[in-house]
C-alpha positions in Angstrom: -114.8 -28.8 22.6 -111.4 -27.4 23.2 -110.3 -24.1 21.7 -107.4 -25.7 19.7 -109.9 -28.2 18.0 -112.3 -25.1 17.2 -109.2 -23.3 15.7 -108.5 -26.4 13.5 -111.9 -26.8 12.2 -112.0 -23.0 11.4 -108.7 -23.2 9.6 -110.1 -26.3 7.7 -113.3 -24.5 6.6 -111.6 -21.3 5.5 -109.1 -23.5 3.7 -111.8 -25.3 1.9 -113.5 -22.2 0.7 -110.3 -20.3 -0.3 -108.9 -23.3 -2.3 -112.4 -23.7 -4.2 -112.1 -20.0 -5.1 -108.4 -19.8 -6.0 -108.5 -23.0 -7.8 -111.0 -21.8 -10.4 -108.9 -18.4 -10.7 -105.5 -20.3 -10.9 -106.6 -22.8 -13.5 -108.1 -19.8 -15.7 -104.5 -18.5 -15.7 -103.2 -21.4 -17.3 -104.9 -21.0 -20.7 -104.8 -24.9 -21.0 -106.7 -24.6 -24.3 -103.5 -23.9 -26.0 -102.4 -27.5 -25.1 -105.1 -29.0 -27.3 -103.6 -27.5 -30.3 -100.4 -29.5 -29.8 -99.7 -33.0 -30.6 -99.4 -34.4 -27.0 -99.4 -38.0 -25.8 -102.0 -37.8 -23.1 -101.4 -41.5 -22.2 -97.8 -40.5 -21.0 -99.1 -37.3 -19.7 -101.4 -39.5 -17.2 -98.4 -41.6 -16.3 -96.4 -38.3 -15.4 -99.4 -37.3 -13.3 -99.4 -40.5 -11.4 -95.6 -40.2 -11.0 -95.9 -36.9 -9.6 -98.6 -37.9 -7.1 -96.7 -41.0 -6.0 -93.6 -38.4 -5.2 -95.9 -37.1 -2.6 -96.4 -40.5 -0.9 -92.7 -41.0 -0.9 -92.3 -37.6 0.7 -94.5 -38.6 3.4 -92.2 -41.6 4.1 -89.8 -38.9 5.3 -92.0 -38.7 8.5 -93.1 -42.3 9.0 -89.6 -43.8 8.2 -87.4 -41.0 9.1 -88.0 -38.2 11.5 -91.3 -39.2 13.1 -91.8 -43.0 13.2 -95.0 -42.7 15.4 -96.9 -41.1 12.7 -99.0 -43.2 10.3 -98.7 -43.1 6.5 -101.9 -41.6 6.0 -101.5 -38.7 8.4 -98.1 -38.0 6.7 -99.4 -38.1 3.3 -102.4 -35.7 4.3 -99.7 -33.2 5.8 -97.7 -33.4 2.5 -100.4 -33.8 0.1 -102.7 -31.1 1.4 -99.9 -28.6 2.0 -98.7 -29.1 -1.6 -102.4 -28.7 -3.0 -102.8 -25.6 -1.0 -99.6 -24.2 -2.6 -101.1 -24.7 -5.9 -104.1 -22.4 -5.3 -102.8 -20.1 -2.5 -100.1 -17.2 -2.8 -96.9 -16.9 -1.0 -96.6 -20.8 -0.2 -99.2 -20.5 2.4 -99.9 -24.3 2.2 -96.6 -24.8 4.2 -98.1 -23.1 7.4 -101.5 -24.9 6.7 -99.7 -28.2 7.3 -99.7 -27.6 10.9 -103.4 -28.2 11.4 -103.2 -31.9 10.0 -100.7 -33.2 12.6 -102.0 -35.6 15.0 -103.8 -34.7 18.2 -101.4 -34.5 21.1 -98.4 -33.0 19.2 -97.1 -29.7 21.0 -96.5 -26.5 19.1 -92.7 -27.1 19.4 -92.9 -30.4 18.0 -95.0 -29.4 15.2 -92.7 -26.5 14.3 -89.8 -28.8 14.2 -91.5 -31.4 11.9 -92.3 -28.6 9.6 -89.0 -26.7 9.6 -86.5 -29.6 9.4 -88.1 -31.4 6.3 -88.5 -28.1 4.7 -84.7 -27.5 5.2 -84.3 -31.0 3.8 -86.3 -30.1 0.8 -84.1 -27.1 0.1 -81.1 -29.3 0.5 -82.4 -31.8 -2.0 -83.3 -29.1 -4.6 -79.9 -27.6 -4.3 -78.1 -31.1 -4.5 -80.0 -32.0 -7.7 -79.8 -28.7 -9.3 -76.1 -28.4 -8.9 -75.8 -31.9 -10.4 -78.2 -31.2 -13.0 -76.8 -28.2 -14.6 -73.6 -29.6 -15.9 -75.4 -32.7 -17.4 -78.0 -30.7 -19.0 -75.3 -28.5 -20.8 -77.5 -25.4 -19.6 -75.4 -22.2 -20.0 -77.6 -19.3 -19.2 -75.5 -17.1 -17.0 -78.3 -15.6 -15.0 -79.4 -18.8 -13.9 -75.8 -20.3 -13.3 -75.1 -17.1 -11.1 -78.1 -17.4 -9.1 -77.4 -21.3 -8.5 -73.8 -20.5 -7.5 -75.0 -17.8 -5.0 -77.4 -20.1 -3.5 -74.8 -22.8 -3.4 -72.3 -20.6 -1.5 -75.0 -19.2 0.8 -76.2 -23.0 1.5 -72.6 -24.2 2.4 -72.1 -21.0 4.6 -75.4 -21.6 6.4 -74.5 -25.3 6.9 -71.2 -24.5 8.4 -72.7 -21.9 10.6 -75.4 -24.3 11.9 -72.8 -27.0 12.5 -70.7 -24.5 14.5 -73.8 -23.5 16.5 -74.8 -27.1 17.4 -71.3 -27.9 18.6 -70.7 -24.7 20.7 -74.2 -23.6 21.6 -75.5 -26.1 24.1 -79.2 -24.8 24.4 -79.5 -25.3 20.5 -77.7 -28.7 20.8 -80.1 -29.8 23.6 -83.1 -28.4 21.6 -82.4 -30.5 18.6 -81.0 -33.5 20.4 -84.4 -35.3 19.4 -83.5 -34.9 15.9 -79.7 -35.3 15.6 -80.0 -39.1 14.8 -80.3 -41.7 12.1 -83.8 -40.9 11.7 -83.0 -37.6 10.2 -80.5 -39.1 7.7 -83.2 -41.4 6.6 -85.6 -38.7 6.3 -83.1 -36.8 4.0 -82.9 -39.9 1.9 -86.7 -40.3 1.5 -87.0 -36.5 0.7 -84.2 -36.6 -1.9 -85.7 -39.7 -3.5 -89.1 -37.8 -3.8 -87.5 -35.1 -5.7 -85.7 -37.5 -8.0 -89.2 -39.0 -8.7 -90.5 -35.4 -9.4 -87.6 -35.0 -12.0 -88.7 -38.3 -13.5 -92.2 -37.0 -13.7 -90.9 -33.9 -15.6 -88.9 -36.0 -17.9 -92.0 -38.2 -18.9 -94.1 -35.0 -19.2 -91.5 -33.6 -21.8 -91.6 -36.9 -23.6 -95.4 -36.7 -23.7 -95.2 -33.2 -25.2 -93.3 -34.6 -28.2 -89.6 -34.2 -27.3 -87.4 -37.4 -27.9 -86.7 -39.8 -24.9 -83.0 -39.1 -24.7 -83.0 -35.4 -25.3 -85.9 -34.8 -22.7 -83.2 -36.1 -20.1 -81.3 -33.0 -20.7 -84.4 -30.8 -21.0 -85.9 -32.2 -17.7 -82.7 -31.5 -15.8 -82.5 -27.8 -17.0 -86.3 -27.3 -16.2 -86.0 -28.9 -12.9 -83.1 -26.5 -11.8 -84.6 -23.4 -13.3 -88.2 -23.7 -11.9 -87.4 -25.0 -8.5 -84.8 -22.2 -8.1 -87.3 -19.7 -9.3 -90.1 -21.3 -7.0 -88.0 -20.0 -4.0 -89.6 -16.6 -4.6 -93.0 -16.9 -2.8 -95.4 -15.4 -5.1 -98.4 -16.5 -7.1 -100.6 -19.6 -6.5 -98.7 -22.6 -7.9 -96.0 -20.3 -9.2 -98.1 -19.3 -12.1 -96.0 -17.0 -14.4 -92.7 -17.9 -12.7 -93.0 -21.5 -13.5 -93.6 -20.6 -17.2 -90.6 -18.2 -17.1 -88.3 -20.7 -15.6 -89.4 -23.3 -18.3 -88.9 -20.8 -21.0 -85.5 -19.7 -19.5 -84.4 -23.3 -19.1 -85.4 -24.7 -22.6 -84.4 -21.4 -24.3 -80.8 -22.1 -23.0 -80.9 -25.4 -24.9 -82.0 -24.1 -28.2 -85.9 -24.4 -27.8 -87.8 -21.5 -29.3 -90.0 -19.6 -26.6 -93.4 -20.5 -28.2 -92.6 -24.4 -27.9 -91.2 -23.7 -24.4 -94.2 -21.9 -23.4 -96.6 -24.8 -24.5 -94.4 -27.3 -22.9 -94.4 -25.3 -19.6 -98.3 -25.4 -19.6 -98.4 -28.9 -20.0 -96.0 -29.5 -17.2 -98.0 -27.3 -15.0 -101.1 -28.9 -16.0 -99.5 -32.2 -14.8 -98.8 -30.6 -11.4 -102.4 -29.3 -11.0 -103.9 -32.8 -12.2 -101.8 -34.7 -9.6 -102.0 -32.3 -6.7 -105.5 -30.8 -6.7 -107.5 -34.2 -6.8 -105.0 -35.8 -4.3 -105.2 -32.9 -1.9 -109.0 -32.6 -2.3 -109.2 -36.5 -1.5 -107.0 -36.3 1.4 -108.9 -33.2 2.8 -112.2 -35.0 2.7 -110.6 -38.1 4.3 -109.3 -36.0 7.1 -112.9 -34.9 7.8 -113.8 -38.5 8.7 -110.9 -38.5 11.3 -110.3 -36.0 14.0 -112.2 -33.2 12.1 -115.1 -35.4 11.5 -115.1 -36.5 15.1 -114.9 -32.6 16.1 -117.6 -31.6 13.8 -119.9 -34.5 15.2 -119.1 -33.2 19.0 -119.7 -29.6 17.9 -123.1 -30.6 16.3 -124.0 -32.6 19.4 -123.2 -30.0 21.8 -125.1 -27.3 20.0 -128.1 -29.7 19.8 -127.9 -30.3 23.5 -127.8 -26.5 24.1 -130.8 -26.1 21.9 -132.7 -28.7 23.8 -131.9 -27.2 27.2 -132.8 -23.7 25.9 -136.2 -25.2 24.6 -136.9 -26.7 28.0 -136.2 -23.4 29.9 -138.5 -21.8 27.6 -141.3 -24.3 28.2 -140.6 -24.3 32.1 -141.2 -20.4 31.9 
């Protein structure tokens, strides 16, 4: 069995063990028992969970209908879903790197790197676009968040300008990215942006499920989206536990919601994320075992069995 396949299998096994361990630890930290004391519409909460999971499918289309049309939808969903699930239980956004193990066989290391980095840049751009648009509509006035948003905005604009200049005047970079400077990349950005809009809708429905009015929840969801996603740029705890709660309290507090209510709402929104991503990621990972990983495990078992048989025959001969 090739070394590359063995490495992928090793990563997959380690990932499974670590995810199970950290899932237990992460979910303990959520203190979800507090939620059952609130008057929550669990039917709407389930709708929010379904919408959140569907956003991952849409995010996968950024590959199949955008940057890599040769990839099938299930593989794309596995890359997205398993990576997001891993981020919910592993610290420092480790799931972003683990995605590499689930790309199709035959993809070179350079191609995989490009297919990881470019959509990640599109995610950042989509978050910034929606956050910049969200804050004025939300009526959010927290100066710390506004300052962070403006700093990120100017840095993003400056980085984009530098990137464009390098593409035009640095031929090696232009040649390196030539395969991705096309209409497919634009389509990828549209699918990425749509996936984040759907996540925003999930947040809105989640806040309605908590008990906030439908119309008022639009403003609240915009503020929560901007605050939590900007804070989530900090790679820290699994699932941004603690940071997510802080961002939600900061966002809702800026709109007049008391911290206790904001904390309870943040727990529900976070629970929705876990309820959407962990089962989805687990299902996709198990399904991946029936694909190239299942085949590799079968080959490994068959090879070891042949070795044992040969070893037994040698012993009998002696």
